[in-house]
C-alpha positions in Angstrom: -15.3 -33.8 -35.9 -11.7 -32.5 -37.0 -11.3 -30.4 -40.1 -8.2 -31.0 -42.2 -6.6 -28.2 -44.2 -4.8 -29.1 -47.4 -4.2 -27.4 -50.9 -6.9 -28.2 -53.5 -8.7 -26.6 -56.3 -12.1 -25.4 -55.7 -14.5 -24.9 -58.8 -17.9 -23.4 -59.0 -20.1 -23.6 -62.1 -23.6 -22.2 -62.5 -26.2 -22.0 -65.2 -26.5 -18.5 -66.7 -29.9 -17.2 -67.3 -31.7 -19.7 -65.1 -34.3 -17.1 -64.0 -35.2 -16.5 -67.7 -35.5 -20.2 -68.0 -38.0 -20.7 -65.2 -39.9 -17.7 -66.7 -40.1 -19.1 -70.2 -40.3 -22.8 -69.7 -42.0 -23.2 -66.3 -40.8 -24.7 -63.0 -40.9 -28.4 -64.0 -39.1 -28.1 -67.5 -36.6 -25.5 -66.1 -35.7 -27.8 -63.3 -35.4 -30.8 -65.6 -32.9 -28.8 -68.0 -30.8 -27.5 -65.1 -30.4 -31.0 -63.7 -29.2 -32.1 -67.2 -26.6 -29.5 -67.2 -25.4 -30.2 -63.5 -25.2 -33.9 -64.5 -23.2 -33.1 -67.4 -20.7 -30.9 -65.4 -20.6 -33.5 -62.8 -19.5 -36.2 -65.3 -16.8 -33.8 -66.5 -15.6 -33.3 -63.1 -15.2 -36.9 -62.2 -13.3 -37.5 -65.6 -10.6 -35.1 -64.4 -10.1 -36.7 -61.0 -12.4 -34.3 -59.3 -15.1 -34.8 -56.7 -18.4 -33.0 -56.7 -19.0 -31.6 -53.2 -22.6 -30.5 -53.7 -25.2 -29.0 -56.1 -27.2 -25.9 -54.9 -30.1 -24.9 -57.1 -28.6 -24.1 -60.4 -24.9 -24.4 -59.2 -22.4 -27.2 -58.7 -19.4 -27.1 -56.4 -16.2 -29.3 -57.2 -12.9 -29.9 -55.8 -9.7 -31.2 -57.5 -6.4 -32.3 -56.1 -4.3 -30.1 -58.5 -5.0 -26.8 -60.4 -4.4 -28.3 -63.6 -7.1 -30.8 -63.2 -9.6 -28.1 -62.3 -8.5 -25.8 -65.2 -8.9 -28.6 -67.8 -12.1 -29.7 -66.2 -13.5 -26.1 -66.5 -12.4 -25.9 -70.2 -14.0 -29.2 -71.0 -17.2 -28.1 -69.1 -17.6 -25.2 -71.5 -16.8 -27.3 -74.5 -19.4 -29.9 -73.4 -22.1 -27.1 -73.1 -21.1 -25.8 -76.5 -21.2 -29.1 -78.3 -24.3 -30.7 -76.7 -27.1 -30.0 -79.3 -29.7 -30.2 -76.4 -27.9 -27.4 -74.5 -27.3 -25.1 -77.6 -30.9 -25.5 -78.8 -32.0 -24.2 -75.3 -29.4 -21.6 -75.2 -28.1 -23.0 -72.0 -24.5 -21.9 -70.9 -22.6 -21.8 -67.8 -20.1 -19.5 -66.1 -17.2 -21.0 -64.1 -14.8 -19.6 -61.4 -11.9 -21.6 -59.7 -9.1 -21.0 -57.4 -6.3 -23.2 -56.0 -5.4 -22.8 -52.3 -5.8 -24.3 -48.8 -9.2 -25.4 -47.9 -10.6 -27.0 -44.7 -12.2 -30.5 -45.4 -14.7 -31.6 -42.9 -15.4 -35.2 -42.0 -18.7 -35.1 -44.2 -16.6 -34.1 -47.2 -17.7 -30.5 -47.3 -14.9 -27.8 -47.7 -14.5 -24.3 -46.3 -12.1 -21.5 -46.0 -10.3 -18.9 -48.1 -9.9 -20.9 -51.3 -13.6 -21.7 -51.3 -14.6 -17.9 -50.9 -12.1 -16.8 -53.5 -13.3 -19.4 -55.9 -17.0 -18.3 -55.3 -15.8 -14.7 -56.1 -14.3 -15.9 -59.4 -17.5 -17.4 -60.3 -19.4 -14.3 -59.5 -17.1 -12.3 -61.8 -17.5 -14.8 -64.7 -19.9 -14.1 -67.5 -21.7 -16.6 -69.6 -19.4 -19.1 -71.3 -16.5 -17.7 -69.4 -13.9 -19.4 -67.0 -12.3 -17.0 -64.5 -9.5 -17.9 -62.1 -6.8 -16.0 -60.0 -3.6 -15.2 -61.8 -1.8 -17.0 -58.9 -3.6 -20.3 -59.8 -2.7 -19.8 -63.5 0.8 -19.0 -62.7 1.3 -22.2 -60.8 0.4 -24.3 -63.8 2.9 -26.4 -65.7 3.1 -28.4 -68.8 0.5 -27.7 -71.7 -2.1 -25.3 -70.3 -4.8 -23.2 -71.9 -4.1 -19.6 -72.9 -5.2 -16.7 -70.7 -6.4 -13.2 -71.0 -5.8 -10.7 -68.3 -8.9 -9.2 -66.7 -7.0 -6.9 -64.5 -7.6 -6.9 -60.8 -10.6 -7.4 -58.5 -11.4 -7.2 -55.0 -12.0 -10.4 -53.0 -13.6 -10.2 -49.5 -11.2 -10.8 -46.8 -8.1 -9.6 -48.7 -6.6 -6.3 -48.2 -5.5 -5.7 -51.8 -7.1 -6.5 -55.1 -5.8 -9.7 -56.8 -5.0 -10.3 -60.4 -7.4 -12.4 -62.3 -7.5 -14.1 -65.8 -10.0 -15.4 -68.2 -9.1 -19.0 -69.5 -9.4 -19.5 -73.3 -11.1 -22.8 -73.8 -12.4 -22.3 -77.4 -10.3 -24.1 -80.1 -10.6 -21.1 -82.5 -8.8 -18.2 -80.7 -8.4 -15.9 -83.8 -9.0 -12.2 -82.9 -8.4 -12.6 -79.2 -5.7 -10.8 -77.3 -4.0 -13.4 -75.3 -1.7 -13.6 -72.3 0.6 -16.3 -73.1 1.4 -18.9 -70.6 5.1 -18.0 -70.9 4.4 -15.0 -68.6 4.9 -17.2 -65.7 8.6 -17.5 -66.4 9.3 -13.9 -66.9 7.0 -10.8 -66.9 4.1 -11.0 -64.5 0.5 -11.1 -65.6 0.2 -7.4 -64.7 2.7 -6.3 -67.3 0.3 -7.3 -70.0 -2.8 -5.8 -68.4 -1.9 -2.2 -69.1 -4.0 -1.0 -66.2 -6.1 2.1 -67.0 -6.9 5.2 -65.1 -10.4 6.7 -64.6 -10.7 10.4 -64.0 -13.7 11.8 -62.3 -14.1 15.7 -62.2 -16.6 17.6 -60.2 -16.7 21.3 -59.5 -13.2 21.9 -60.4 -11.7 18.9 -58.5 -10.2 16.0 -60.2 -9.8 12.4 -58.7 -7.9 9.6 -60.6 -8.9 6.0 -59.8 -6.6 3.0 -60.7 -7.2 -0.7 -60.7 -6.0 -1.1 -57.1 -7.9 2.0 -55.8 -10.5 1.3 -53.2 -14.1 1.6 -54.1 -15.0 5.2 -54.6 -18.2 6.2 -52.8 -20.5 9.0 -53.8 -23.4 10.4 -51.8 -25.0 13.0 -49.5 -23.5 11.9 -46.3 -20.1 13.0 -45.1 -17.6 10.2 -45.3 -18.2 9.4 -49.0 -15.2 10.2 -51.2 -17.4 12.6 -53.1 -20.1 14.5 -51.2 -23.0 16.0 -53.0 -25.4 17.7 -50.7 -28.8 17.6 -52.3 -32.2 16.3 -51.1 -32.5 14.0 -54.1 -29.1 12.3 -53.4 -29.0 9.3 -51.2 -26.7 9.0 -48.2 -24.5 6.5 -50.0 -25.7 6.9 -53.6 -23.3 5.2 -55.9 -20.0 3.5 -56.0 -17.2 3.2 -58.7 -14.8 0.3 -58.5 -12.5 -1.7 -60.8 -13.8 -5.2 -61.4 -13.9 -7.7 -64.3 -11.2 -5.6 -66.0 -13.4 -2.5 -66.1 -14.3 0.5 -64.1 -17.9 -0.1 -63.1 -20.4 2.2 -61.5 -23.1 0.7 -59.2 -26.2 2.5 -58.1 -27.3 2.0 -54.5 -29.9 4.8 -54.3 -33.6 5.6 -54.1 -33.8 7.9 -57.1 -31.3 6.3 -59.4 -28.1 7.3 -61.2 -28.1 8.8 -64.6 -25.1 8.2 -66.9 -24.4 9.6 -70.3 -21.5 8.1 -72.4 -20.3 10.4 -75.0 -23.1 11.8 -77.0 -25.4 8.8 -76.3 -28.7 9.2 -74.7 -28.7 9.1 -70.9 -29.1 5.7 -69.1 -30.8 5.5 -65.8 -29.2 2.9 -63.3 -31.4 1.8 -60.3 -29.8 -1.0 -58.1 -27.7 -1.9 -61.1 -24.2 -1.4 -62.6 -22.6 0.0 -65.8 -19.3 -0.1 -67.4 -17.9 3.5 -67.5 -16.1 3.5 -70.9 -14.6 6.4 -73.0 -15.7 9.6 -71.4 -19.1 11.1 -70.3 -21.1 12.4 -67.5 -22.8 11.2 -64.3 -25.8 12.7 -62.3 -26.9 11.6 -58.9 -30.5 11.2 -58.4 -31.8 13.5 -61.2 -31.9 13.4 -65.0 -29.4 15.6 -66.8 -32.3 17.8 -68.0 -33.0 18.8 -64.4 -29.6 18.7 -62.8 -27.6 21.8 -63.9 -25.2 22.2 -61.0 -23.7 18.9 -59.8 -22.6 16.9 -62.9 -19.8 14.6 -62.5 -17.5 14.2 -65.6 -15.5 11.0 -66.2 -12.8 10.0 -68.6 -11.6 6.4 -68.9 -7.8 6.2 -69.8 
């Protein structure tokens, strides 16, 4: 069976909060509601000339011949969710990611390749009621297109450098939003409007500056981390700071957790979770601030 590679737009949409739905409504009712959402999304897909490749659990995968078809379908999917009283009543919403690029199409209709992986990554970055796509996909659009907001850059598996991403504005009322006008395609790049920030980390007199295109910054007990903290309560690879979804995020990977204090707020304990590092504050690996007095990491977001 020969695979054919051709440019197409890949779109992933999944139901936000489906785990909570199963917990609160039970398996049977939750499956029924999710099926209704996937049916509605599939209908919108076909209305825009798309094809439903498959549904997996609470997710639907679609393909479109052109980027504009996928973009308009994604916006209409969000509008459909926002306008359907049945979905609103149940607090159901979706998050959507898409990308236009070359994909391999098998004889059975399934698609594979870089475009699929990138689209899946966009979906993983999207939040509830959000449509995220690559700036390259947005820049390739023509005619009347939705507005977009820059989300900075994000790393995608298999790509050496982070790529610029945007959030499509599907809402009719856009008052109060900071927009990246579609005219950026003709002149200034999407990065010009992103105003990339800097995150400064300070530990024992040493200062490190992280930027949106910096590689993930690893902290832990083991040599090979960017920041080594030799203490029994610190895991080998304890935590990671990286730029994604337009923010610097810290992700805990440890046994004992990572403690973060933003400004003068109470400390927060992360355990296998992530947090947006905003403004300025402190980080303690493996111990509460009340116990750790010697290895505090200070951060400042520019």
